[in-house]
VOBA-545608 format. One record per atom (N, C-alpha, C): residue in one letter; x, y, z. Coordinates in steps of 0.05 Angstrom, whole numbers, padded with zeros to 5 digits, always signed. Layout:
BEGIN
AXYZ;...
REM end
This chain:
BEGIN
M-00029-00538+00703;M-00026-00510+00678;M-00058-00501+00686;S-00061-00481+00690;S-00090-00463+00694;S-00108-00474+00669;S-00132-00476+00671;S-00151-00480+00651;S-00144-00436+00629;K-00141-00428+00652;K-00138-00401+00638;K-00118-00392+00622;L-00088-00405+00633;L-00066-00395+00618;L-00067-00410+00595;M-00076-00438+00591;M-00090-00453+00567;M-00096-00447+00549;M-00119-00430+00560;M-00141-00417+00543;M-00129-00392+00522;K-00105-00380+00542;K-00089-00364+00526;K-00068-00369+00514;L-00057-00392+00513;L-00039-00414+00502;L-00047-00410+00471;L-00075-00422+00470;L-00082-00426+00450;L-00083-00403+00429;L-00100-00374+00441;L-00096-00362+00433;L-00087-00351+00420;V-00054-00348+00434;V-00025-00346+00412;V-00020-00359+00393;I-00024-00385+00394;I-00030-00410+00378;I-00036-00392+00354;A-00066-00403+00356;A-00084-00384+00331;A-00066-00366+00311;V-00064-00337+00334;V-00048-00312+00324;V-00037-00315+00306;V-00008-00338+00313;V+00017-00337+00299;V+00013-00353+00276;C-00002-00376+00274;C-00020-00395+00252;C-00029-00371+00233;G-00043-00352+00244;G-00058-00338+00218;G-00032-00322+00211;A-00016-00299+00232;A-00004-00304+00218;A+00017-00303+00198;A+00027-00330+00208;A+00044-00345+00187;A+00031-00341+00158;W+00000-00357+00162;W-00016-00362+00135;W-00001-00336+00111;L-00012-00315+00135;L-00008-00279+00123;L+00009-00287+00111;S+00031-00285+00117;S+00057-00279+00108;S+00063-00297+00094;F+00065-00325+00089;F+00073-00342+00067;F+00055-00342+00042;A+00027-00339+00050;A+00008-00339+00030;A+00015-00329+00012;K+00021-00302-00011;K+00023-00289-00028;K+00053-00266-00025;P+00058-00268-00043;P+00087-00261-00043;P+00092-00222-00034;A+00105-00222-00022;A+00108-00189-00009;A+00101-00171-00041;K+00093-00152-00041;K+00093-00124-00055;K+00119-00110-00055;L+00135-00104-00076;L+00150-00093-00073;L+00154-00060-00084;G+00172-00044-00072;G+00164-00010-00085;G+00194-00006-00104;L+00188+00011-00121;L+00201+00012-00151;L+00231+00012-00142;D+00245+00021-00112;D+00272+00017-00107;D+00281-00019-00101;L+00264-00033-00105;L+00268-00060-00098;L+00264-00074-00114;K+00244-00071-00138;K+00225-00088-00153;K+00236-00074-00185;G+00249-00051-00191;G+00253-00040-00210;G+00231-00033-00225;G+00226-00022-00246;G+00203-00006-00263;G+00209+00017-00272;V+00188+00037-00276;V+00180+00065-00294;V+00191+00090-00268;Y+00199+00102-00279;Y+00199+00131-00256;Y+00191+00153-00276;V+00165+00165-00278;V+00169+00187-00299;V+00159+00225-00274;V+00169+00235-00289;V+00175+00256-00280;V+00153+00272-00301;L+00124+00290-00290;L+00113+00303-00314;L+00112+00328-00304;E+00115+00350-00313;E+00111+00382-00315;E+00088+00397-00322;A+00076+00414-00305;A+00048+00424-00315;A+00051+00449-00329;V+00045+00457-00353;V+00052+00481-00368;V+00023+00497-00366;P+00033+00522-00361;P+00007+00556-00365;P-00005+00542-00388;D-00036+00546-00387;D-00045+00540-00419;D-00062+00567-00415;Q-00080+00572-00440;Q-00092+00592-00439;Q-00116+00595-00424;G-00132+00607-00405;G-00146+00602-00390;G-00142+00581-00374;V-00130+00561-00351;V-00126+00541-00336;V-00098+00557-00325;K-00108+00555-00289;K-00089+00568-00274;K-00078+00546-00264;L-00053+00553-00258;L-00033+00529-00239;L-00040+00535-00212;D-00070+00536-00200;D-00063+00527-00172;D-00061+00497-00158;T-00061+00503-00125;T-00063+00476-00113;T-00089+00458-00123;Q-00105+00471-00140;Q-00132+00450-00148;Q-00131+00440-00168;A-00111+00455-00184;A-00110+00447-00218;A-00094+00419-00209;M-00065+00431-00189;M-00050+00408-00187;M-00061+00381-00167;D-00082+00391-00154;D-00095+00358-00141;D-00110+00348-00165;R-00126+00358-00190;R-00133+00338-00207;R-00124+00337-00213;L-00106+00347-00228;L-00080+00329-00244;L-00075+00304-00227;I-00068+00303-00211;I-00062+00276-00198;I-00071+00266-00202;E-00101+00265-00180;E-00124+00256-00178;E-00128+00222-00208;V-00130+00244-00231;V-00130+00238-00267;V-00113+00218-00264;L-00083+00225-00254;L-00063+00212-00259;L-00069+00173-00250;D-00073+00186-00220;D-00073+00160-00204;D-00098+00146-00205;R-00119+00160-00220;R-00144+00134-00239;R-00130+00119-00268;R-00103+00146-00275;R-00113+00121-00297;R-00083+00090-00298;I-00065+00099-00274;I-00040+00095-00263;I-00064+00062-00251;N-00081+00070-00237;N-00102+00038-00236;N-00108+00034-00249;G-00120+00036-00271;G-00131+00025-00294;G-00111+00003-00301;L-00084+00017-00303;L-00065-00001-00319;L-00054-00021-00294;G-00074-00020-00270;G-00062-00049-00254;G-00041-00043-00235;V-00031-00016-00242;V+00009-00025-00226;V-00009-00012-00202;A-00008-00035-00176;A-00032-00030-00144;A-00002-00010-00129;E+00014-00019-00128;E+00041-00003-00113;E+00053+00015-00127;S+00031+00032-00148;S+00044+00063-00156;S+00047+00077-00124;V+00060+00101-00144;V+00061+00121-00129;V+00049+00151-00149;V+00034+00158-00139;V+00029+00187-00155;V+00034+00209-00131;Q+00049+00223-00141;Q+00054+00244-00117;Q+00069+00273-00129;R+00058+00291-00108;R+00072+00319-00118;R+00097+00333-00117;A+00105+00343-00136;A+00138+00349-00135;A+00144+00379-00141;G+00155+00399-00119;G+00145+00432-00114;G+00118+00438-00128;D+00121+00458-00145;D+00094+00475-00144;D+00084+00453-00164;N+00095+00458-00197;N+00084+00442-00223;N+00087+00417-00223;R+00111+00393-00204;R+00114+00375-00221;R+00103+00361-00209;V+00104+00330-00222;V+00084+00313-00213;V+00112+00286-00225;I+00106+00274-00191;I+00140+00250-00197;I+00114+00216-00194;I+00120+00196-00212;I+00104+00182-00222;I+00121+00154-00222;E+00122+00132-00198;E+00124+00105-00200;E+00110+00086-00198;L+00121+00067-00229;L+00108+00049-00227;L+00124+00023-00220;P+00125+00003-00205;P+00137-00013-00201;P+00123-00042-00213;G+00148-00057-00227;G+00139-00073-00241;G+00137-00079-00273;V+00128-00057-00274;V+00124-00045-00310;V+00144-00065-00331;S+00133-00078-00350;S+00148-00085-00370;S+00152-00068-00386;N+00123-00061-00395;N+00124-00045-00427;N+00121-00015-00421;T+00143-00011-00419;T+00145+00020-00405;T+00127+00049-00425;E+00147+00044-00452;E+00139+00059-00480;E+00111+00067-00475;D+00080+00040-00469;D+00064+00040-00476;D+00053+00044-00437;A+00055+00048-00421;A+00051+00063-00393;A+00059+00089-00395;I+00074+00094-00412;I+00084+00128-00412;I+00066+00144-00435;K+00058+00132-00460;K+00031+00143-00473;K+00015+00138-00454;M+00015+00123-00436;M-00020+00129-00426;M-00022+00157-00400;I+00006+00151-00397;I-00004+00170-00377;I-00003+00201-00387;G+00009+00207-00411;G+00012+00240-00421;G-00013+00247-00434;K-00043+00216-00442;K-00045+00229-00466;K-00074+00235-00448;T-00089+00249-00475;T-00103+00274-00462;T-00132+00267-00465;A-00148+00233-00478;A-00171+00222-00481;A-00187+00239-00472;L-00194+00254-00489;L-00216+00275-00500;L-00241+00274-00510;L-00263+00260-00509;L-00279+00253-00519;L-00302+00276-00526;E-00317+00278-00559;E-00329+00295-00553;E-00350+00287-00581;F-00377+00302-00580;F-00396+00289-00587;F-00407+00309-00609;K-00403+00316-00631;K-00407+00326-00656;K-00418+00321-00671;I-00443+00342-00691;I-00460+00333-00713;I-00442+00333-00739;E-00439+00319-00754;E-00423+00306-00785;E-00436+00331-00806;N-00429+00348-00813;N-00442+00368-00832;N-00447+00334-00860;P-00463+00355-00878;P-00462+00335-00902;P-00443+00331-00931;D-00422+00351-00909;D-00394+00354-00932;D-00373+00341-00921;G-00380+00327-00890;G-00360+00326-00879;G-00350+00330-00859;S-00347+00365-00854;S-00339+00368-00832;S-00359+00367-00808;L-00344+00377-00784;L-00346+00366-00758;L-00361+00398-00746;G-00384+00397-00729;G-00401+00420-00721;G-00393+00429-00694;P-00400+00446-00680;P-00386+00459-00655;P-00385+00432-00635;T-00374+00429-00622;T-00379+00413-00604;T-00405+00409-00580;L-00421+00387-00574;L-00453+00389-00564;L-00442+00373-00538;L-00415+00353-00529;L-00418+00352-00509;L-00386+00333-00506;T-00378+00328-00487;T-00353+00323-00481;T-00351+00299-00459;G-00331+00279-00456;G-00330+00264-00434;G-00336+00272-00404;G-00331+00297-00402;G-00339+00301-00365;G-00371+00289-00350;A-00390+00281-00389;A-00415+00276-00367;A-00414+00247-00375;L-00386+00241-00380;L-00389+00211-00383;L-00389+00193-00353;K-00411+00179-00354;K-00415+00159-00324;K-00395+00141-00312;K-00390+00126-00342;K-00366+00098-00346;K-00368+00090-00368;A-00345+00080-00379;A-00338+00063-00398;A-00323+00038-00384;D-00335+00022-00411;D-00335-00018-00412;D-00323-00020-00440;V-00307-00046-00437;V-00307-00055-00474;V-00327-00069-00479;S-00346-00074-00494;S-00358-00094-00498;S-00353-00109-00528;Y-00368-00123-00544;Y-00369-00137-00562;Y-00393-00138-00579;D-00378-00139-00609;D-00406-00135-00614;D-00421-00176-00625;N-00445-00161-00647;N-00448-00199-00663;N-00426-00201-00676;L-00413-00196-00683;L-00390-00199-00687;L-00360-00215-00678;G-00354-00211-00644;G-00340-00214-00632;G-00319-00194-00632;R-00326-00171-00650;R-00310-00150-00644;R-00312-00124-00618;P-00293-00122-00612;P-00280-00103-00580;P-00304-00078-00591;Q-00307-00065-00584;Q-00331-00038-00582;Q-00327-00042-00561;I-00325+00000-00544;I-00318+00018-00522;I-00351+00017-00520;Q-00369+00011-00498;Q-00388+00016-00491;Q-00398+00038-00464;F-00406+00063-00465;F-00405+00086-00456;F-00432+00090-00443;E-00431+00099-00426;E-00474+00102-00412;E-00460+00127-00401;M-00474+00154-00393;M-00474+00187-00384;M-00488+00180-00367;N-00475+00210-00344;N-00490+00211-00308;N-00520+00225-00322;Q-00530+00230-00299;Q-00554+00243-00308;Q-00558+00268-00320;E-00539+00279-00319;E-00543+00303-00335;E-00531+00297-00363;G-00518+00295-00367;G-00501+00277-00397;G-00531+00260-00410;A-00544+00244-00397;A-00557+00228-00412;A-00584+00245-00421;V-00588+00276-00408;V-00619+00291-00412;V-00592+00303-00436;K-00577+00309-00433;K-00568+00323-00455;K-00569+00308-00480;F-00556+00285-00484;F-00549+00274-00509;F-00572+00268-00509;A-00596+00257-00499;A-00627+00246-00512;A-00640+00272-00528;E-00622+00310-00513;E-00643+00330-00529;E-00618+00331-00557;I-00592+00319-00552;I-00576+00327-00582;I-00588+00302-00601;T-00592+00272-00591;T-00609+00257-00612;T-00637+00265-00625;R-00652+00272-00604;R-00676+00285-00611;R-00686+00300-00633;N-00669+00327-00641;N-00647+00348-00655;N-00649+00350-00675;N-00633+00325-00674;N-00611+00314-00700;N-00617+00288-00711;I-00650+00277-00713;I-00655+00245-00730;I-00646+00265-00744;G-00635+00238-00763;G-00622+00236-00810;G-00604+00238-00805;K-00581+00265-00782;K-00562+00262-00789;K-00540+00255-00768;K-00509+00253-00783;K-00496+00234-00760;K-00478+00241-00737;L-00477+00231-00716;L-00468+00236-00703;L-00433+00225-00698;A-00421+00249-00709;A-00388+00242-00696;A-00388+00242-00662;I-00366+00216-00661;I-00350+00218-00632;I-00331+00221-00637;T-00311+00238-00627;T-00287+00230-00628;T-00277+00233-00602;L-00246+00220-00618;L-00220+00212-00585;L-00200+00238-00594;D-00192+00249-00582;D-00170+00271-00581;D-00168+00281-00619;G-00195+00287-00625;G-00199+00304-00640;G-00201+00277-00670;V-00194+00252-00673;V-00191+00238-00689;V-00237+00232-00677;V-00240+00221-00711;V-00265+00211-00713;V-00266+00190-00701;Q-00281+00171-00694;Q-00275+00143-00681;Q-00305+00127-00698;T-00328+00135-00703;T-00351+00129-00699;T-00365+00140-00713;A-00386+00150-00735;A-00400+00174-00740;A-00428+00151-00758;P-00446+00142-00725;P-00471+00137-00733;P-00497+00148-00743;M-00512+00130-00754;M-00544+00158-00763;M-00547+00159-00737;I-00567+00176-00736;I-00585+00182-00717;I-00608+00173-00720;N-00615+00151-00718;N-00648+00149-00730;N-00677+00152-00711;S-00658+00151-00682;S-00684+00162-00667;S-00681+00175-00641;E-00691+00183-00621;E-00677+00199-00590;E-00662+00171-00585;I-00650+00185-00573;I-00642+00155-00550;I-00644+00164-00521;P-00655+00164-00499;P-00662+00174-00476;P-00648+00155-00455;S-00632+00143-00465;S-00618+00122-00438;S-00601+00133-00433;G-00583+00156-00446;G-00561+00169-00452;G-00529+00147-00450;S-00529+00131-00464;S-00526+00098-00477;S-00513+00088-00497;G-00495+00090-00496;G-00485+00074-00528;G-00454+00066-00538;V-00450+00059-00565;V-00423+00050-00561;V-00401+00066-00582;I-00377+00060-00578;I-00366+00073-00599;I-00349+00044-00618;T-00353+00046-00650;T-00342+00039-00657;T-00311+00042-00674;G-00299+00015-00681;G-00274+00022-00691;G-00257-00001-00698;N-00234+00001-00706;N-00219-00021-00709;N-00199-00029-00691;Y-00202-00033-00670;Y-00197-00032-00635;Y-00183-00071-00639;T-00160-00066-00627;T-00160-00097-00615;T-00164-00092-00590;V-00165-00117-00575;V-00177-00114-00536;V-00164-00094-00524;E-00143-00097-00528;E-00110-00071-00512;E-00122-00058-00517;E-00127-00046-00536;E-00130-00009-00550;E-00155-00006-00535;A-00187-00025-00538;A-00206-00026-00524;A-00202-00020-00490;K-00196-00030-00484;K-00193-00035-00451;K-00179-00007-00448;A-00143+00001-00464;A-00129+00023-00455;A-00158+00047-00457;T-00168+00048-00481;T-00190+00074-00487;T-00203+00073-00469;A-00220+00054-00460;A-00237+00045-00439;A-00229+00055-00413;T-00205+00052-00410;T-00198+00071-00379;T-00187+00091-00381;L-00189+00107-00398;L-00175+00136-00404;L-00195+00150-00405;L-00216+00140-00415;L-00251+00159-00408;L-00260+00152-00387;N-00256+00129-00371;N-00264+00130-00335;N-00248+00149-00326;A-00220+00154-00329;A-00203+00166-00314;A-00203+00200-00328;G-00213+00206-00346;G-00217+00232-00365;G-00186+00246-00364;A-00198+00265-00386;A-00175+00288-00395;A-00154+00291-00376;L-00137+00305-00367;L-00114+00324-00354;L-00129+00343-00358;P-00140+00356-00330;P-00148+00379-00328;P-00121+00404-00332;V-00104+00402-00332;V-00080+00418-00349;V-00075+00400-00354;K-00056+00416-00381;K-00029+00412-00401;K-00001+00404-00384;A+00002+00367-00393;A+00028+00357-00379;A+00050+00348-00394;E+00067+00359-00395;E+00095+00342-00415;E+00108+00328-00396;I+00128+00310-00412;I+00132+00294-00398;I+00177+00297-00397;V+00176+00311-00365;V+00207+00318-00368;V+00227+00296-00374;E+00210+00273-00355;E+00239+00266-00355;E+00232+00236-00343;T+00243+00216-00361;T+00228+00180-00356;T+00252+00163-00346;R+00255+00149-00337;R+00281+00128-00321;R+00265+00105-00325;T+00275+00076-00330;T+00272+00056-00330;T+00293+00047-00310;V+00288+00053-00289;V+00292+00035-00255;V+00297+00005-00265;G+00326-00007-00261;G+00329-00045-00265;G+00331-00049-00230;A+00321-00079-00231;A+00311-00096-00201;A+00336-00100-00198;S+00353-00097-00215;S+00388-00104-00198;S+00389-00099-00173;L+00402-00067-00157;L+00398-00058-00140;L+00381-00070-00120;G+00355-00071-00137;G+00342-00091-00106;G+00343-00106-00097;D+00347-00122-00124;D+00352-00159-00115;D+00377-00149-00092;E+00397-00136-00095;E+00425-00139-00094;E+00418-00129-00046;S+00402-00115-00049;S+00394-00098-00021;S+00378-00121-00016;I+00356-00139-00032;I+00343-00153-00016;I+00366-00173-00007;A+00378-00180-00023;A+00401-00201-00002;A+00420-00189+00017;Q+00432-00158+00003;Q+00444-00154+00045;Q+00426-00152+00063;S+00403-00144+00061;S+00381-00140+00079;S+00376-00162+00100;T+00368-00187+00075;T+00369-00210+00085;T+00383-00225+00106;H+00416-00219+00088;H+00442-00219+00113;H+00441-00212+00136;A+00435-00182+00134;A+00441-00172+00149;A+00423-00186+00176;G+00400-00187+00159;G+00372-00190+00187;G+00375-00210+00203;I+00393-00239+00181;I+00397-00263+00200;I+00412-00269+00212;L+00441-00254+00209;L+00462-00237+00234;L+00456-00239+00254;A+00428-00217+00253;A+00425-00191+00275;A+00400-00207+00299;M+00395-00233+00271;M+00374-00248+00299;M+00399-00267+00307;I+00417-00279+00299;I+00441-00299+00316;I+00451-00284+00338;L+00460-00254+00335;L+00477-00245+00347;L+00449-00238+00376;I+00426-00229+00367;I+00409-00225+00395;I+00401-00248+00404;G+00395-00274+00394;G+00399-00297+00406;G+00407-00301+00421;V+00443-00295+00417;V+00463-00305+00439;V+00469-00281+00462;F+00454-00258+00455;F+00464-00243+00477;F+00428-00243+00502;M+00416-00255+00484;M+00390-00253+00508;M+00406-00287+00522;L+00405-00308+00510;L+00414-00336+00515;L+00435-00324+00548;I+00453-00305+00542;I+00469-00305+00544;I+00463-00301+00573;F+00442-00276+00575;F+00454-00261+00594;F+00414-00264+00616;Y+00403-00273+00604;Y+00382-00280+00610;Y+00371-00307+00605;R+00388-00325+00599;R+00381-00356+00605;R+00352-00364+00595;I+00338-00378+00613;I+00302-00381+00591;I+00288-00361+00581;P+00282-00332+00597;P+00271-00318+00587;P+00292-00298+00557;G+00323-00308+00556;G+00327-00307+00524;G+00321-00311+00509;I+00313-00345+00519;I+00302-00370+00498;I+00272-00357+00489;V+00250-00355+00507;V+00214-00338+00505;V+00235-00316+00488;A+00248-00303+00502;A+00242-00283+00481;A+00265-00273+00444;D+00275-00289+00442;D+00284-00301+00410;D+00258-00308+00400;I+00246-00340+00419;I+00220-00338+00408;I+00194-00315+00404;A+00187-00306+00415;A+00173-00279+00407;A+00184-00260+00390;L+00209-00262+00394;L+00219-00243+00358;L+00202-00259+00325;I+00212-00275+00330;I+00209-00285+00304;I+00168-00291+00303;I+00162-00290+00326;I+00128-00280+00337;I+00121-00252+00311;F+00138-00241+00334;F+00138-00212+00322;F+00152-00205+00285;G+00148-00216+00284;G+00167-00224+00248;G+00135-00226+00225;L+00122-00260+00243;L+00103-00264+00234;L+00088-00245+00238;I+00078-00233+00256;I+00060-00208+00259;I+00051-00195+00243;T+00086-00174+00247;T+00088-00160+00227;T+00088-00152+00196;F+00089-00186+00191;F+00097-00185+00162;F+00066-00200+00150;G+00059-00210+00174;G+00023-00213+00167;G+00005-00189+00162;A+00009-00170+00183;A-00001-00140+00178;A+00000-00133+00146;L+00041-00126+00148;L+00037-00119+00126;L+00021-00131+00098;K+00022-00153+00086;K+00005-00171+00073;K-00016-00170+00070;F-00039-00167+00104;F-00060-00163+00101;F-00078-00130+00097;I-00067-00111+00104;I-00071-00096+00090;I-00061-00076+00063;D-00041-00100+00048;D-00035-00100+00016;D-00016-00077+00013;A+00010-00068+00042;A+00035-00059+00039;A+00048-00055+00018;T+00065-00037+00013;T+00087-00038-00005;T+00108-00037+00002;L+00132-00065+00011;L+00149-00057+00016;L+00176-00049-00001;T+00195-00025+00010;T+00198-00005+00011;T+00230-00009+00018;L+00257+00004+00007;L+00276+00003+00023;L+00272+00019+00052;P+00258+00041+00054;P+00243+00049+00077;P+00232+00033+00094;G+00216+00027+00076;G+00199+00006+00098;G+00226-00011+00107;I+00238-00026+00103;I+00257-00044+00121;I+00268-00034+00136;A+00262-00009+00126;A+00288+00005+00158;A+00266+00010+00182;G+00245+00011+00180;G+00225+00012+00194;G+00227-00004+00212;L+00210-00038+00200;L+00217-00061+00198;L+00236-00064+00226;I+00268-00060+00218;I+00281-00066+00237;I+00287-00055+00267;L+00283-00021+00253;L+00281+00000+00279;L+00258-00017+00295;S+00233-00029+00291;S+00219-00039+00304;S+00219-00071+00322;A+00229-00081+00302;A+00252-00104+00313;A+00276-00093+00343;G+00276-00073+00337;G+00304-00076+00360;G+00288-00054+00384;M+00261-00038+00378;M+00243-00039+00394;M+00238-00062+00408;A+00232-00075+00394;A+00221-00110+00404;A+00231-00120+00429;V+00265-00120+00414;V+00288-00133+00438;V+00277-00106+00472;D+00283-00086+00459;D+00278-00067+00473;D+00264-00072+00507;A+00236-00080+00497;A+00217-00079+00517;A+00219-00106+00525;N+00224-00125+00510;N+00244-00149+00533;N+00260-00147+00550;V+00279-00137+00543;V+00305-00130+00560;V+00293-00110+00588;I+00277-00095+00578;I+00258-00079+00607;I+00247-00093+00620;I+00224-00111+00604;I+00207-00127+00627;I+00228-00145+00644;F+00257-00164+00631;F+00266-00181+00641;F+00282-00174+00661;E+00293-00146+00662;E+00313-00142+00686;E+00292-00127+00706;R+00268-00123+00693;R+00253-00125+00726;R+00235-00144+00731;I+00239-00171+00725;I+00246-00195+00740;I+00266-00196+00753;K+00287-00204+00744;K+00311-00205+00757;K+00308-00184+00785;E+00295-00161+00786;E+00303-00152+00805;E+00282-00159+00822;E+00258-00172+00819;E+00237-00175+00830;E+00253-00197+00852;L+00271-00229+00834;L+00274-00248+00838;L+00301-00246+00859;R+00310-00219+00856;R+00332-00217+00880;R+00323-00200+00906;L+00305-00201+00905;L+00286-00194+00937;L+00271-00219+00939;G+00277-00235+00928;G+00265-00261+00947;G+00234-00262+00934;N+00224-00273+00923;N+00202-00266+00905;N+00211-00295+00874;T+00176-00307+00901;T+00185-00337+00869;T+00180-00328+00847;V+00191-00347+00828;V+00184-00336+00797;V+00166-00335+00791;L+00141-00352+00792;L+00111-00344+00781;L+00111-00305+00793;N+00103-00300+00815;N+00098-00277+00814;N+00121-00261+00812;S+00145-00266+00809;S+00169-00242+00791;S+00163-00235+00767;I+00152-00260+00754;I+00143-00262+00721;I+00120-00231+00721;A+00096-00234+00735;A+00081-00226+00735;A+00073-00189+00753;T+00100-00190+00766;T+00107-00161+00780;T+00127-00148+00759;G+00141-00174+00740;G+00157-00150+00724;G+00148-00138+00698;F+00124-00153+00688;F+00109-00151+00665;F+00091-00122+00671;N+00089-00120+00698;N+00061-00098+00709;N+00086-00077+00707;K+00104-00079+00717;K+00121-00059+00733;K+00142-00045+00697;G+00139-00064+00691;G+00160-00056+00650;G+00134-00047+00634;F+00113-00043+00645;F+00090-00043+00630;F+00094-00009+00619;V+00099+00010+00636;V+00085+00039+00636;V+00108+00047+00630;A+00129+00038+00622;A+00158+00043+00599;A+00164+00033+00574;I+00146+00008+00577;I+00133+00006+00556;I+00122+00027+00531;F+00097+00024+00542;F+00076+00036+00535;F+00085+00067+00525;D+00105+00079+00541;D+00101+00110+00541;D+00132+00116+00520;S+00144+00090+00524;S+00158+00090+00496;S+00157+00092+00465;N+00140+00066+00464;N+00124+00063+00441;N+00092+00089+00436;L+00084+00097+00452;L+00067+00115+00448;L+00088+00141+00441;T+00105+00145+00445;T+00126+00178+00433;T+00133+00156+00400;T+00136+00137+00394;T+00139+00131+00369;T+00117+00127+00354;L+00094+00121+00361;L+00069+00124+00345;L+00062+00152+00343;I+00063+00173+00356;I+00062+00202+00363;I+00071+00207+00330;I+00105+00204+00322;I+00110+00206+00312;I+00109+00203+00275;T+00108+00168+00286;T+00101+00165+00260;T+00068+00167+00240;T+00047+00180+00262;T+00035+00200+00251;T+00042+00219+00247;I+00053+00234+00248;I+00068+00263+00233;I+00075+00248+00211;L+00097+00233+00208;L+00102+00230+00186;L+00085+00221+00167;F+00069+00203+00173;F+00055+00187+00145;F+00029+00202+00146;T+00022+00245+00158;T+00002+00262+00153;T+00017+00281+00136;F+00047+00287+00142;F+00061+00308+00122;F+00079+00296+00098;G+00083+00265+00116;G+00105+00266+00089;G+00101+00248+00067;T+00104+00250+00054;T+00093+00230+00029;T+00114+00210+00013;G+00108+00192-00006;G+00125+00163-00020;G+00137+00154+00004;P+00168+00154+00010;P+00179+00132+00022;P+00175+00140+00053;V+00163+00161+00061;V+00165+00176+00081;V+00150+00163+00092;K+00118+00166+00077;K+00098+00150+00092;K+00098+00112+00095;G+00111+00102+00068;G+00114+00077+00081;G+00138+00065+00096;F+00158+00092+00107;F+00176+00073+00130;F+00157+00088+00155;A+00133+00103+00157;A+00109+00114+00176;A+00095+00086+00174;V+00081+00073+00167;V+00065+00053+00157;V+00085+00023+00178;T+00097+00012+00166;T+00118+00005+00164;T+00128+00000+00195;L+00138+00017+00205;L+00147+00031+00239;L+00122+00031+00253;T+00096+00036+00249;T+00073+00040+00272;T+00064+00015+00267;I+00064-00012+00248;I+00049-00031+00254;I+00076-00049+00268;G+00094-00043+00254;G+00126-00066+00279;G+00115-00050+00302;T+00111-00026+00313;T+00112-00016+00337;T+00093-00028+00350;L+00061-00029+00336;L+00044-00055+00351;L+00049-00076+00357;A+00059-00087+00343;A+00064-00111+00335;A+00091-00119+00359;S+00110-00106+00369;S+00119-00106+00386;S+00115-00103+00412;M+00092-00077+00420;M+00083-00080+00442;M+00059-00113+00449;F+00054-00117+00429;F+00040-00140+00433;F+00046-00161+00439;T+00067-00173+00430;T+00089-00195+00430;T+00100-00198+00456;A+00107-00173+00471;A+00124-00161+00497;A+00108-00166+00521;I+00088-00154+00505;I+00065-00146+00536;I+00059-00174+00537;T+00041-00190+00523;T+00031-00216+00514;T+00035-00230+00504;I+00056-00238+00484;I+00059-00269+00492;I+00076-00283+00491;T+00100-00254+00512;T+00127-00264+00516;T+00125-00269+00544;K+00092-00252+00549;K+00085-00269+00593;K+00075-00299+00583;I+00053-00302+00564;I+00049-00319+00567;I+00065-00351+00566;V+00077-00349+00541;V+00105-00362+00538;V+00117-00378+00558;L+00123-00355+00567;L+00152-00349+00592;L+00135-00369+00620;Q+00111-00359+00626;Q+00080-00376+00650;Q+00085-00401+00633;V+00087-00410+00617;V+00087-00441+00602;V+00102-00458+00609;F+00136-00431+00605;F+00152-00462+00601;F+00155-00463+00627;V+00158-00442+00658;V+00155-00452+00680;V+00145-00465+00688;I+00123-00463+00693;I+00098-00489+00695;I+00107-00517+00681;V+00103-00522+00663;V+00111-00546+00643;V+00138-00552+00645;F+00163-00542+00648;F+00187-00554+00660;F+00196-00547+00693;N+00175-00537+00691;N+00183-00540+00724;N+00212-00506+00730;L+00211-00499+00727;L+00238-00478+00717;L+00227-00458+00741;K+00241-00461+00763;K+00234-00447+00788;K+00261-00442+00805;K+00274-00450+00795;K+00310-00433+00804;K+00313-00402+00798;P+00311-00382+00804;P+00328-00363+00802;P+00356-00369+00777;E+00358-00389+00779;E+00389-00390+00763;E+00379-00393+00736;Y+00357-00405+00727;Y+00342-00393+00696;Y+00343-00379+00691;F+00344-00355+00707;F+00328-00332+00703;F+00355-00311+00690;G+00388-00322+00701;G+00403-00303+00707;G+00420-00288+00731;V+00403-00299+00751;V+00398-00286+00774;V+00411-00312+00801;K+00443-00301+00801;K+00457-00322+00825;K+00445-00329+00855;G+00450-00345+00854;G+00441-00340+00881;G+00446-00328+00913;R+00471-00317+00896;R+00473-00300+00920;R+00473-00276+00924;E+00462-00263+00900;E+00443-00238+00891;E+00416-00239+00902;I+00408-00256+00918;I+00375-00254+00932;I+00384-00252+00954;C+00368-00228+00967;C+00361-00209+00986;C+00350-00236+01015;K+00367-00248+01030;K+00355-00260+01061;K+00336-00251+01068;
REM end
């Protein structure tokens, strides 16, 4: 075996090891249809002075997405449905009531001067001037909310505190006074704390809502549904059984028709699976039923690419070429057809990802990764492994490749 081929083989081994580590290092992220969770539909309601246009809906989706990220649901889906509805999917959420409450809250932060009679004056500053909010603890270890204003808000906050020394500054959330400290001096930094009888969970939830901001338009929850994981478990089990059966049938088919290349194709198919799953884990993709469909389709394309190449190799062997020359020529001739078919698939997946939403995008992502992985394994890995097999085991008879002696042109 030449040193060049040995280096290629070592590279293949490194890629396979890396893909295998990524595939098994952490569990796959499952979507709502496989993992179960919460399905919520919000409907934007026309309010006085607020127009329900595309911009308003986009801002609503942005705020909702920030809130859900604050809940730690990384596989969530927030997408627009129709003109005035938003669909939210929260896979794996166990406390459904708290999640739904968090989604629908307004979290309106306001700063007002408290009058001597206990009434509140007009709003002087809102949460729109907020830069960030975090949970902190006072000297007794009680949770509180520490906030910091943006540059414009800090200037306004300094002006408010400078002009109202000796008065109480009420900080309200959704109209409820949280704290009303006495202003003893000007606060030029634009930062402060909101104290109250918070638990750690309440403080974290409030800080998350403040960071996300108030909903730009009024939205009502019109549908909530808890999706059980039993359907997902059944789908995963059925997909696993179907995948195992398909692998066995493909392996037998390739072995009967292509002999040694068939064995190599089966090895390449396993490597394709590792590379595809490794890539999905690397980008933290969420696996859904449409995503599984994309993987199955790309696996079929990987086998199809091998069939094209092996048929080319058999043609070269029938013309009387040596095994190694037939392998090199077969891969070169098969490349154009494989590249063309996969390129058209990638164009379609790009369109699906650009204009699709939710499950359609998931299908496009998995099919794109699977298509690229199938091209790499069929054109590169299969060729290297096949050459190594031929050289190491001295497999230079056409019969090993499914070509009988009488078929060879003399």
